C-alpha positions as a printed Julia matrix, in Angstrom:
246×3 Matrix{Float64}:
  -3.23   -4.73    3.29
  -5.4    -2.18    1.5
  -8.77   -1.01    2.78
 -11.12    1.15    0.72
 -13.38    3.45    2.75
 -16.47    4.61    0.88
 -17.86    7.8     2.37
 -21.45    8.19    1.13
 -21.61   11.94    1.81
 -20.98   14.12   -1.21
 -18.49   16.95   -1.36
 -15.98   16.33    1.41
 -12.74   18.21    0.76
  -9.33   16.57    0.44
  -8.23   18.17    3.71
 -11.28   16.8     5.52
 -10.57   13.34    4.17
  -6.89   13.58    5.13
  -7.77   14.57    8.7
  -9.99   11.53    9.09
  -7.45    9.18    7.58
  -4.78   10.29   10.07
  -6.95    9.14   12.99
  -8.11    5.98   11.26
  -4.57    4.94   10.29
  -3.46    5.16   13.92
  -6.06    2.52   14.77
  -5.53    0.37   11.68
  -1.78   -0.13   12.1
   1.35    0.72   10.09
   0.95   -2.17    7.64
  -2.52   -1.05    6.5
  -3.1     1.33    3.59
  -6.34    3.28    3.87
  -8.03    5.16    1.07
 -11.23    7.17    1.45
 -13.44    8.15   -1.45
 -16.64   10.21   -1.35
 -19.57   10.03   -3.71
 -18.99   11.96   -6.91
 -22.22   11.85   -8.9
 -24.85   11.32   -6.18
 -25.25   14.72   -4.54
 -26.62   13.53   -1.21
 -25.76   13.71    2.46
 -27.02   10.73    4.43
 -29.56   12.36    6.75
 -32.44    9.95    6.01
 -33.38    6.59    4.54
 -34.22    8.43    1.33
 -30.63    9.63    1.09
 -29.33    6.11    1.77
 -31.47    4.71   -1.05
 -30.39    7.38   -3.52
 -26.72    6.85   -2.69
 -26.95    3.08   -3.11
 -26.12    2.65   -6.83
 -22.93    4.72   -6.68
 -21.82    3.02   -3.44
 -22.2    -0.38   -5.07
 -20.3     0.75   -8.17
 -17.46    2.1    -6.04
 -17.31   -1.12   -4.01
 -17.08   -3.23   -7.18
 -14.3    -0.98   -8.45
 -12.42   -1.29   -5.16
 -12.34   -5.08   -5.37
 -11.23   -4.9    -9.02
  -8.4    -2.57   -7.94
  -7.1    -5.16   -5.48
  -8.41   -3.78   -2.18
  -8.73   -6.39    0.56
 -11.89   -5.02    2.2
 -14.45   -2.23    1.87
 -15.73   -0.04    4.7
 -19.02    1.82    4.35
 -18.34    5.0     6.3
 -21.84    5.58    7.66
 -23.78    4.35   10.67
 -26.74    3.43    8.41
 -24.62    0.85    6.53
 -26.11    1.94    3.18
 -26.31   -0.78    0.52
 -24.26   -3.15    2.68
 -26.23   -6.28    1.71
 -26.12   -5.41   -1.98
 -22.37   -4.85   -1.81
 -21.88   -8.2    -0.1
 -23.81   -9.92   -2.89
 -21.43   -8.67   -5.58
 -18.09   -8.74   -3.7
 -16.03  -11.58   -2.31
 -13.92   -9.36   -0.05
 -15.38   -8.32    3.33
 -17.76   -5.36    3.36
 -18.03   -3.73    6.79
 -20.66   -1.17    7.76
 -20.01    1.38   10.48
 -23.24    0.7    12.38
 -22.97   -3.07   12.53
 -19.27   -2.97   13.41
 -19.87   -0.55   16.28
 -22.8    -2.46   17.75
 -20.92   -5.75   17.62
 -17.96   -4.09   19.3
 -20.19   -2.81   22.11
 -21.32   -6.37   22.81
 -17.71   -7.34   23.46
 -17.41   -4.92   26.39
 -20.93   -4.69   27.84
 -24.15   -6.58   28.41
 -26.36   -3.65   27.42
 -25.41   -0.54   25.52
 -26.97    2.68   24.3
 -26.68    4.41   20.94
 -26.02    8.13   20.72
 -27.22    9.8    17.51
 -26.64   13.25   16.11
 -30.34   13.66   15.2
 -33.23   12.78   17.52
 -35.65   12.49   14.6
 -33.8     9.38   13.4
 -34.31    7.39   16.6
 -37.29    5.36   15.21
 -35.31    4.54   12.07
 -32.37    3.24   14.09
 -34.55    0.84   16.08
 -35.56   -0.68   12.76
 -31.92   -0.62   11.64
 -30.96   -2.91   14.52
 -32.61   -5.84   12.73
 -30.06   -5.43    9.94
 -27.13   -5.54   12.37
 -28.23   -8.84   13.87
 -28.17   -7.33   17.37
 -30.86   -8.47   19.82
 -33.07   -5.66   21.14
 -32.34   -6.99   24.62
 -28.76   -5.75   24.28
 -29.76   -2.17   23.36
 -31.23   -0.28   26.31
 -31.82    3.03   24.58
 -31.22    5.32   21.62
 -31.09    9.09   22.05
 -30.13   12.13   19.98
 -27.7    14.8    21.15
 -29.27   17.63   19.15
 -31.81   18.85   21.69
 -30.01   22.22   21.84
 -29.58   22.59   18.09
 -27.61   21.18   15.17
 -24.4    19.57   16.4
 -22.62   20.14   13.1
 -22.53   23.9    13.78
 -20.98   23.57   17.22
 -17.42   24.11   18.34
 -15.73   20.91   19.47
 -15.97   21.78   23.17
 -19.7    22.44   22.86
 -20.21   19.26   20.86
 -18.41   17.21   23.51
 -20.55   18.75   26.25
 -23.75   17.91   24.39
 -22.57   14.37   23.69
 -21.64   13.98   27.34
 -25.08   15.17   28.48
 -26.85   12.78   26.11
 -24.51    9.99   27.19
 -25.43   10.57   30.83
 -29.09   10.24   29.87
 -28.34    6.83   28.39
 -26.44    5.76   31.5
 -28.7     7.18   34.21
 -32.13    6.78   32.62
 -31.6     3.73   30.4
 -28.93    1.79   32.25
 -26.36    1.79   29.45
 -23.08    0.09   30.36
 -21.4     1.22   27.12
 -22.24    3.79   24.48
 -22.01    3.6    20.71
 -21.47    6.86   18.84
 -24.11    6.56   16.15
 -22.54    8.94   13.66
 -19.13    8.59   12.04
 -18.64   12.36   12.12
 -17.94   11.87   15.85
 -14.58   10.33   14.93
 -11.97   10.99   17.61
 -14.44   11.85   20.39
 -14.78    8.43   22.02
 -11.73    8.45   24.29
 -12.57   11.79   25.9
 -16.23   10.83   26.33
 -15.29    7.51   27.88
 -13.15    9.35   30.44
 -15.97   11.77   31.25
 -18.72    9.15   31.44
 -16.83    6.26   33.02
 -18.05    3.63   30.55
 -16.66    2.33   27.23
 -17.55    4.57   24.29
 -17.29    3.01   20.85
 -16.13    5.13   17.92
 -18.08    3.77   14.95
 -15.55    4.98   12.4
 -12.64    3.28   14.14
 -14.69    0.16   14.85
 -15.52   -0.28   11.16
 -11.9     0.04   10.01
 -10.49   -2.18   12.77
 -13.1    -4.86   12.09
 -12.33   -4.76    8.37
  -8.64   -5.23    9.17
  -9.49   -8.14   11.47
 -11.54   -9.85    8.76
  -8.64   -9.58    6.33
  -6.13  -10.86    8.88
  -8.39  -13.87    9.48
  -8.55  -14.4     5.71
 -12.35  -14.19    5.72
 -14.48  -13.73    2.64
 -18.18  -12.98    2.37
 -20.24  -16.17    2.41
 -21.77  -16.87   -1.02
 -24.46  -18.88    0.75
 -25.6   -15.88    2.78
 -25.09  -13.43   -0.07
 -25.49  -15.28   -3.39
 -24.36  -13.54   -6.56
 -27.38  -11.93   -8.29
 -28.51  -13.41  -11.63
 -26.27  -12.47  -14.55
 -27.31   -9.52  -16.66
 -26.81   -5.79  -17.11
 -28.37   -3.42  -14.61
 -28.83    0.17  -15.72
 -30.22    3.26  -14.02
 -30.42    6.94  -14.79
 -29.77    9.89  -12.55
 -32.55   12.2   -11.56
 -33.6    14.76   -8.99
 -35.89   14.73   -5.98
 -36.89   17.97   -4.3
 -38.11   17.92   -0.7
 -39.65   21.2     0.46
């Protein structure tokens, strides 16, 4: 089995990719080949809906290429599931988004769960995102960011875990969360330790997306052409450009 992981953030190094694949392969199993590829021509990091829109064309192109190369499923390595519906329209193989996979996994182990983001400013966006996942709002008791003390990406791992733990306790004590979804795939590998500290299941979105893709392949599932009909035939073209936000 071969799974293509499309990472929509530009510029990740080969070492950074290799480190992630080691953890993901442990969850996927020895008979699964994983390959991760980052965006090459779209110089964006997915920190907003704008970034997700700009990354869309290259993500779709990479997904089409993955199916042509014989991959059995595609994973979109981002909690925003960028271009997931468009990819499903043009591919027969399963396309799994990190956000949807994680939220569905949380429903398997809890009645109500909370979502822990890296950026508080994206909380409103993620409430809207829940419609795309198909998750009922009744199952999500809260969404919080863990960046109240500054940018998490600049923290040492011990500091990051402490901040995630504190935000997780807010979800549990103030919102009644019975499980927590890590709403950023850069938190890969943190779920087990956080679950021990918090005493509730913590879902690693990166692992959830890969494991769910593997499950779809093992069940021999393909994307429904009724739900995601192939777009009308024809050539679609677009040109690159630049947007400056100041």
